[in-house]
N, C-alpha and C positions, 0 to 999 in steps of 0.2 A: 504494500500500500504506500503510495506517494505521500510524503509529508510536506506541507507548505513551509517555506522558510519563515522564521520568526522575524517580523518587521516591527520595530518600535519607532514612534515619531518623537524625535528629540528637538529641542529648541537651540538655536544658535544665532550668530550675527555675522553677516558678510564683512570681512576685514579689508576688502579690496578698494573701497571707494568711500571716503569719509563723508561726502554730502549725503549719501543714501544710507550707508551702514544698515542694509536691509535686515529686517527680522526674518529669520528662516525657520521653517519646519522641515526637518531632515529625516528621511527614511534611513534608519540604521538596521542593517540586515544581519541577523545572527550575531550582533555585537562586533562584527568584523569588517563590514564594508558599508558603503552608503549607496542608496538608490536615488530616487527622485528628490529634488530640493524645491520647495515651494516658499513663496512669500507668506508670512504669517498673517492671518486675518485678525489675530488678537492684538497686534500692535497697530495703532491708529494711523501712523504715517505710512508704513509699508503697505498696509491695507490689502494684504493678500497677493501683492504683485511683486515679482522679482524678474530681473533681466534674464534673457535666454541663456547667456553664457554661464551664469551661476546655477540656473535650473539644471543644466547639464554638468554639474560639478563632478559627478562621478567619473566623467570622462577625463578630468584633470587629475583628481586625487588617486585614481587607480591606473594612471597612464604607465604604459610599459617602459617608457624612457625616463622615468623619475630616477634621480640620483639616490642610491640606497647604501653606498659604501664610501668611506673617505678615500681620496685619490691623491697621488703625488705625480707631478709632471715628470715625464721621462724623455720628452723630445723638446724641440725648440718652442718658444712661447707662441701660442696660437695654433700649434700643430694638432692639438686634440689628442696627443699621446700621453696617456696616464696609466699608472699601475695602482692596483688596490693596496691600501695599507690599513693598519689598525687605527682606532681612535687615539690610543695612547701615542702612537708614532706621530700622528697628525698634530695633536695638541702640543706634544713635546717640541716638535719642529717649529711650530708657530711661536711658542713662547721663547725658544732659543733665538729665533731670528729677531723678535721684538727686543729682547734683552741686548742682543748684539748691536742693533741699530741705536738703542738708547746709550750704550756705553761709548760708541764711537761718535755719534752725531747729536746726542741729547734726546730726551724723552719726546720732544716735539717732532722728531723725525718719524714717529709712528702716528698714523692718521686713521683711526677707525671711521668707516664711511658707511652710511646706511640711508634708507629713506622709507617710503610709504608703501612698499610691497605688502606689508600688513599694517593696518591702522590700530592694532591692539597695543595698549600702552606698555605692557610688560615686554612683549617681543619686539616692538619697534624701538622703544626708547632706552632699553636696558644697556645698550652698547655705550651710551653716554656715561654710565656709572664706571665702566672700565677706563674710559678716557679721563674722567675727573680724578679718579683715585691714582692713576699712574701719571698724571700730568701730561698725557699725550695731547697732540693738537686737537682742539675742539672743532665741532662741526656746526656750520650755519646752513640750515636747509632753505634754499631759495628757489627751487625749481617750480614749486606748485603755486602757492597762494599769497606770497608776501606782498606783491604789488596791489592786488585787488583788495586785500584786507585793509590796508592802511587807507586806501581811497574811500572805502565805506565808512571806516571809523572817523575819518576827517570831518564828515558831516554830523554823524550821530553821537560821536564821542566814545563809542564802544562797538564791538563786533557782535551785534545781536539785533534782531528785528522782529517783525510781526510773526506770529505763529504760522509756519508754512502751511498748516492744514487749512488756514483761512482762505487759501486759494479756492477751496471748494465752495465758499460763500461769497466770492467776488463776482463782480459784473464785467470786469476787464482784467485779464491776466497778461501782463507784459513780460515775456520771457526774453531776456536781453543778455547776450554774452555767454550763453550756454545752449547746448543742444541736448536737452534731457532725453529725447527719444534714444539717443546713443549712450548717454552718460549718467542720467539721473531719472530713471523711468518713473519713479514715484511722483515727480513734479507733474508729469502728464496725467497720472491717475487723478490727482486733485483738480487740475485744470479742466480735464475732460468732464469730471463730475459737475463742475460749475456750468459748463456749456450745456450739459444734458439736463440738469435740474433747473437752471436759472436762465438759460439762453445767453450765458456770458460769452463774450468775445475773447479769443486768444490771439495775441499779437506776438510776433517773433521779430526780433531785431538781430541781424547777424550778417556775416560777410559772404554767405553763399546760401543757396536754396537747399538747405539740409533737410533731414528727415523731420525735424521739429517744424521748420518753416512750411513744409509741405502739408502739415496738419493744421496750420494756423489760419485764422480768418483774415488777419492783417499781416502783410509781409513787408518788412523794411529791409532792403538790401543795401548794405553800406560797403564802401571801400574800407579795407583794414586800417585801423588806427584813426578813424574819423568819428567815433561815437560822440566825442565831446562837442564837435561842431553840430551834429544832429541834435543833441540834447539842448544846446544853447538856443537853437532855432525854435525848438518846441517850446521852451520857456518864453522866448520872445513873443510867440503867438499867444501864449497863455496870458501874459501881461497885456498885450496889445488888444486882445479881444474880450477882456474882462473876466477871464476864467481864474485868475489868481485870487486866492482866498485871503483878502486883506486883513481880516480879523485874526486869522490863524497866523499869518506872517508876522503881524505886530506882536503877538503873544509868544510865539515859539521860535522865531528865527532871528539871526543876529543883525543882518543889514539888508532888508528887502529893498529899500529905496536905492541903495548903492547897486544892488544886483540888477534892478530894473533899468537903471541908467546905463549900466555896463552892457546890457543885452540889446540896447537900442540899435546897435550896428550889427548884431548877430542875427541877421534876417534869414528867412528861408532861402532867399537867393544866394546869400553868402554861404550858407551851409550846403546848399545843393552843389555848388561849384567844388566844394571840398569833398563831400561824401558820395556824390553821385546820385543821391536820392532826389527825385523830382520835387519841385517846390510844392505842387499840389498834394503829394503824399505826405510831406512834412506837415502841411497845414491841416490836412484831414486827420492825421494821427493826433496832433496837438488838440484839435477840437474834441476828438473822442475822449482823450484823457481829461480834458477840462470839463466835459459834460457828465462823465461817469465818476461819481464820488468814490465808489468802491473799486478803485484801480489798484491792483496789486503788482508791484514791480519785483519780479524774481530775477535778481542780478547774479551773474555767474562768473566762473573762473576765467572765461575768455578775456576779461579785462586785464588779467595778470600777465598776458602774453605779449603786451606791447610796451614800447619804451615810454609812452605817455599813459600807461594803463591806470595808474593811481589817479591822475587828473581826470581821466575818462570816467572811471567808476564814480568819483565824486560828482561829476557833472550829471551823470544819469540819476544818481541818488537824490539830487536836488529837486527833481521834477515833482515827486509826491509831496515835498515840503511846500512848493509853490501852490499846488492845488489844495493842500490841506487834507490829502487822502489819508494821512495817518490817523485822523480822528475816527475813522469808520471801520467797523468789522469788515474784513475783506479788502481793506485799503492799506497803503503804506509800502514798505519795502523790506526785502529780506535778502541777505547774502549768505550768512553763516552764523552759527550760534556759539562761537568760541567763548564768549563772555559768560555764558551761563553755567559752564561745567564746574568751575572752581576746583579742578583736580590738583591736589598736592602730590606731585610726582617726585618729591625729594628723596624717598627711599629707592624708588625705581632708578632714578638718574644719579643718585649720589650727590645731591646739591651741597651737602656739608663738606664735600671734598674739593669743590671748585676752587681753583687758583685763578683769580681774575687776570693775572699777568700772563697766563698761558694763551698763546695765539689762537684765534678762531679763523678757520679756513672756510671759504665759500664753496659750497657744493657745486654750484654752476661753473666754477672756474677750475674744475679738476684738470682739464687739459692744460691750462696755463700753469697750474701748480706742479703737475708731474713733469712738465718740460722746463721748469726752473725759472719761471717768470718772477722777478723779485717783488713786484707789487702784489701779485697774487699770493706769494709766500709770506706776505706781511713783514718783509725785511728779515725773515728768519732763514734757517738752513733748509736743505732739501728734504722732501718726504722720501723715506727709504723703505717703509714697511706699512702695509695696510691689511685690515680685515674688513670685508665688504659683506653686508647683510641687506636683504630686502630691496635691492636695486640693481640695475644693469647698466652702469654708466657707459660701457663700450657701445651701447646702442642709443640710450636716451639722453646722454649729456650733450650740450652744445659744443661746437667747434671740434667735431669728430676727428679732423686731421691731427689736431694736437693731442686729443685723447688717445688715439691709436699710437702716436709717437711716444707718449708717456708710458703707456702700459707695456710697450715693447722694450723698455729699458732693462738691461740685464742686471743692473744694480738695484732694481726695485723688487722687493719681495711682496707677493700678494696672496692672501688667503681669501677664498670666496665660499660663503656658506649659502647654499642654493638648493632649489628643488629640481631644477633641470640644468643641463649643460648649456647655459646661456653663452653669449659671445664674450661676456666678462669672465665667466668661469673658464672658458677656453684659454684665457690669458693668465690664469692663476698658476701658482706654484703648488698650492694645496687647495683641494676642493673638498668641502664638507657637505654631507647630505642633510637637508633641512626638512622639518615637519611642515605640514599645512595646517590651516586653522582648526580643522576638526580633530587634530591629533595632539592638541595641547590646550591648556587653560589660558584665557586672557580676558582683559577688560576693555570695553568698547564704548564710544560715544558717537552720536550721529551729528556730524558737522552741519548737515542740511536739515536736521529736525531737532528733537528735544529729548531723546531717549538715551539712557545709559543701560548697559547690560553686561553680564558675564557670559562669555562664550566658552562653554565647558568642553573638555576633551570628550569626544564621542567614540573614537576608535583608536586602536594602536597604529603607529606609523609602520610603513614597510621597512624591511631590512634593518639597517642601523641608523636610521634618521634620528637626529636629535634636534630639540628646539633651540632657539636663539639663547634662551636663558641657560639651558644646560651647557652650551658652548661657553657662555660667560663664566659659569661656575668652574668649568674645567680649566679655562685659561687663568681665572682669578687665582686658583690654587697654585698654578705653576709660576705665575708672575708675582706672587706674594702681594696681590692686590687685596687688601683687607677692608671689608665693609660689610655691615649686616645684610645688605641686599644679596650678597653672593651666597649667604648661608640659608636663605629662605626659599621655599617652593614658590611656584607661580601663584598658587592659591593664597599663600601667606602674604605675598607682595600685594595681591589684589585686595585682600582684607585690610592690610595696614594702610594702603592708599585710600581706600574708601573711608576708613575711620578718620584718618588725618584730614580728609576732604569734607568731613561732615555728612557723609552719605551712608552711615551705618556700617553694617557688616556684610561680608560676602554672602552669608546665609540669607540675610534679609533681601538683598538684591536678587538672589536666585529665586526666592519666593515670589518676588514681583515679576520675574522673567524679564520684562523691559520696564524701566521706571521713567515716567514722564516728568521732566523738570521744567516744563514751560512756565515762565513767569506769568503773572496775572495780566489781564487785558490792558490795564492802565500802564503797567510797566512796559509791556511789549510794544505798545503804541506811543510810548514816551509822553503820555498825557499829563504827567506831573513834571515834565521837563526832560530834555535830552541829557546825555551823560557828560557834557562839558561842565566846567565849573559855573558858567553863567546860565546853565539849563537850556541853552538855545541850540537849535540846529545851526551849524556853521556853513553859510555860503562862502565865507571868506576864511581861507586856511593859511596858517603859518606853517609851512611844510618843515621848517627847521625845528619845530617844537612838537611834532607828532611823536607818539610813543616809539622809542628807538629800539630796534632789534639788536640781536647779538653782534652784528657787524658794524653798527653805527650808521650814520648818514652816508649815503653813497650816491654816485651819479650827479647829475646837474640839478640837485634838489633846490639850489638857490635860484634856479631859472624857472621853476614851476609857476604857473599862473595862480595867483591867490584866489581869484574868482573863477567860476566855471568857464572853460574856454577850450578851443582846439589848440593843443600844444604841439608845435611843429617839429618836435624832436624825433619823430619816427623816421625810419630808414626809407626815405622817399625814393621812388623810382627815378632813374636818370638815363641819359643816352646810352650808357654802357650796360645798364641793368634796367630795362624798360618795364619790368613786371614786379608786382608785389606778391610774395608767397606767404600763405598761412598753412601751418601743419596741424590740421584740426583732428580731434579724436574720432575714431571709427566706432562702429556699433559692437563688433565682435572681439576686438582686442581692447585691453586697458593698459595703455602704454605698451610694455612688452609682456604683461601677463596675458595668458591665453594664446600667445603666439604658437604654442606647441600643440594645442588641442585640434584634432582633425576638423571638427564642425566649424570652429572659428576660422581655420585656414581655408576651408572650402567657401565660406561666405565672403571672406575678404579678398581672396585671390591674390594676384600679383600686385605689387605697388603701382599705383597710377597717379597721374596729376591731371586735375580738371582744368581745362582751358576753354575760353569762350570760342565758339566756332568762327567768329570773324577774326579773332586774333590768330587762330590756327590757320585759317585760309591765307592770311597775310604772310605767314611763314612757311606755307606749303606743307603744313603738318596735317596728316589725316588721322582719323580715329584709329587707335591701335598702334600707331607708329611708336618706335622707341625714340625717346627724346632725352636730351641732356640738359639739366639745369645747372647753372653755375654762378658764382660770385667770387669775391676775393678770398673767401674762406675755403672753397673747394667746389667739387662737382659731384653730381649723382645722376644716374641714368635709370629711367623707368618708362612706363607706357602712357601715352597721351590718351585722355578721355574727353572728347568734345562735350561741352556742357554749357548750356545757355543760362544757368542759374548763378552766374557770377558777373560782376561788372567787368567790362573790358579792362585789360591790364592787370587782372587779378588771377592768380593761380592757387588752387587748393590741392594739397596732398594729404589725404586722410590717413591717420594712424602712423604708428612707428613700427614698420615692418623690420625684421632682422636685416642687418646690412647685407647678409648673404643672399637675401631675396631680391635685392636690386641688381640690375644688370651691371656687372663689373664689381659688385660687392661693396659699394659705397652707399651708405644710407642717407636718409633725408637730413639728418642732423650734421652732415658735412656743411650745410648751408646756414645753420643757425649760429648766432653770436652769443658770447658770454659777457658782453659789456654790462657793468652793473647798472640796473635801472633805478632811477630815483623814486622815492627818497631812501629806501632801505635795502636796495638790492633785489636781484631776481634776474631771470633770463627771458628775453623777449622772443619766444619761439614762433610767434605769428607775425613777426615784424622783420621781414627780410626782402631786400631788393635782389633780383636775379635776372639773368638772361635765360632764354630757352631756345633750343634749336634741335633739328632732327639729329639723332645720334649717328656718329660715324660708325662704320662697320667694325672698328676696333674697340668700341666702347665697352 
């Protein structure tokens, strides 16, 4: 008689995308493997919906090509030649190489490097504890959200906004600088609910006719880096045609009269010439925003990808302050809820061991750092040894020509703790097999919503995979890195962090499953004043006095416009580089996560670049032709895709495909720069001037 496999439904949280941090119901089969993954209906933001790539997570966690044993390089760097070794051999060698680098070049010659491959606090941030205790070079994370965060906080005073579930009771949802169909599916859940139940309109503002814009009622197609001009023209119309809420402005904002005077010359005609948006579309959008009180501005991470991104985010966030939309349920703005968590990560990260004199190195400048750039090295000595977790800089970091050169150094020791043999792992001296999120305990928050949760271990990992925390414990013993955090289990770290943060115990949070920390309506809508000292929303910004990140003020912060404006610092097209390129996220990859799963590979196919048919015709480029894009940083070759959903002069290359997937083996980040973006640093991935031509036969 056949017996059915025992299937339990267990709860978890997706660690791959902090805005969503989707609540999951996971089929655990016989306690050993997972089956279907669904969005949980019990958590009100996820609301039963999860993206297709996570729904198929069994394909990833049980993948035949997962790393399951420690490896030592046996051939040249990048050759892919490795031999299996034991964990003791691997950790002993890493510790010995770190100690050797410290003895000869100082502790700062070791640079632990990580990022957001997992958003769990224990497994993502624990590497900082090793850096702090050992006085290794510290890490400044700048690839993701630095620019947009400060742009939002410049107006509101903190990084928090309206309850994102209020999209469901809005009459107009403006989705700006994000493509949630690809990246934050739950945004569309709530926006679609409002359209279905209330007849709400969905507006999308973006640089190409992406999957979100295709579902929108109002489509605003901009040239990259011109959001500020469009926002200013919208506010010009709001003031000109009597849609500005004068009473709200007088009570809640800092300088409405000065803003109105400033905007007199920021006409739709002025903005149209900059952004490419027709005058009539600017005016129609402004009138719609002015007439609909419940207008919800869902502002996204796309702002963080431009050199003027902070100023653009601030300009966009000013619109609901002009209309007074913040007063109404379903009105106002939201970007991220960073200010509501109040997590004290001092034990996880070892804050008590921080030496402020230890240099902080910028994640985005890894290519410059590894090739000896004195400014990027902050005046210190070279980096001689690295441990890399949760990221794949050989593919995702900007200035790939320099990154490649740096990782190829024979005098650089690199250990990579990974789930798959990524292009970074291929350059390593030691490769360690890592667990996935269902194979360890961790603590999560939803950057794009209001819930915190414990993600428990559901199954054992394959082979000899170990968690990030276990690696830190093993290295800590060998390196004589003494700190209480190394002696605690992940559950103990979670419990201690929750208690120190005022969130109770791990048992209490597990009983809640997902805890809702959304502040009350008045707080979320700033009805008792915004978070600046004067309680006002700030149209006028002193960018030199914004909350300073770990790296200090960077870029041309002193040249930033104090009032909303189009800041012309973007990498404008020129005669040699007549196109502007944005490298936007795809639906089935998440940076380089899911690159290895067959269903994602099948959906995404080979790397392509979207080009307007008229631009293609002028260059004798046909659909499907191999084309080479280039600028002063490098070149890449991929396939042309004719697409009329972009402005002329704009190119879109979706996703970060492995370098090896590009014709010639050079990926899209050969073209992106690592110049520090004002005011606090960051990399402008969507802000590149390039040329394009049909590829030569030798490409």
